[in-house]
C-alpha positions, 0 to 999 in steps of 0.5 A, spaced: 499 499 499 502 507 498 503 512 503 502 518 501 503 525 504 500 531 502 503 538 505 499 544 503 499 551 505 492 554 505 486 550 507 480 548 503 476 554 505 470 552 501 465 546 502 465 544 494 473 544 495 472 539 501 467 535 498 471 534 491 477 532 495 474 528 500 471 524 494 477 522 491 480 521 498 475 516 500 476 512 493 483 512 494 482 508 501 483 501 498 490 503 494 493 508 499 494 511 506 494 518 505 496 523 510 495 531 509 498 536 513 495 543 512 500 549 514 496 556 515 498 561 510 502 566 513 500 573 511 501 577 517 507 580 515 508 585 510 514 582 507 512 576 502 519 573 503 518 573 511 512 570 510 514 564 505 520 563 510 516 562 516 511 557 511 518 554 509 520 552 516 514 548 517 515 545 511 522 543 512 520 540 519 515 535 515 520 534 510 525 532 516 520 527 519 518 524 512 526 524 510 525 517 507 519 519 502 520 521 495 518 528 495 515 532 489 513 540 489 507 542 484 510 548 481 509 551 474 516 550 472 516 543 474 517 537 469 510 537 465 507 530 466 501 526 464 496 522 468 500 516 465 507 519 467 504 520 474 502 513 474 509 511 472 512 515 478 508 511 482 510 504 480 517 506 480 516 509 487 513 503 489 519 499 486 525 503 489 522 507 495 517 502 498 511 506 496 512 513 500 511 519 496 510 526 498 507 532 495 508 539 496 503 544 494 505 552 496 500 557 498 497 563 494 505 566 494 508 560 492 514 557 496 520 559 499 526 559 494 530 553 499 524 549 498 524 550 490 531 549 490 532 543 494 535 538 490 532 532 493 525 535 491 523 534 484 518 539 481 512 537 477 507 541 473 500 539 471 500 544 466 503 551 465 497 555 468 497 557 475 492 554 479 488 556 486 492 552 491 485 549 493 484 547 486 491 544 486 489 540 492 483 537 488 487 536 482 493 532 485 488 527 489 484 526 483 490 525 478 493 520 484 486 516 483 486 516 476 494 514 476 491 508 480 486 506 475 491 506 470 496 502 474 490 497 475 487 497 468 480 500 470 476 504 466 476 510 469 482 513 466 478 513 459 
């Protein structure tokens, strides 16, 4: 069984985001144990860099806790991947990292450079578009579910 950690800056603040996320979370129960760590988006300082650094400190604490996980940052500049590519990443991870995957989704201001430039974190993109961080969480979990359907030859993918 997969162990998937999602670190998300900013909570799902609308019921429709929560409902969509929970639907795919429920569907994934037989394939993966998913743990979500929500980091409150920091907006108290007028200096964006200070806010990002405070968020980064919290992300780095979690990365230390899950240091044996293969880590990915959803980022506009990341490698463009398809659903099939994500399925291949999951299969490779199961073979070489014991099914331990970690995904990071930044807040509305992105992530600090120490996260973005960390060589241990691969950057992935579902497209060259900017998404609301809440929508990115829903798309990520749906794509994980779709990948599991691809891996298991289920018709959902089509």
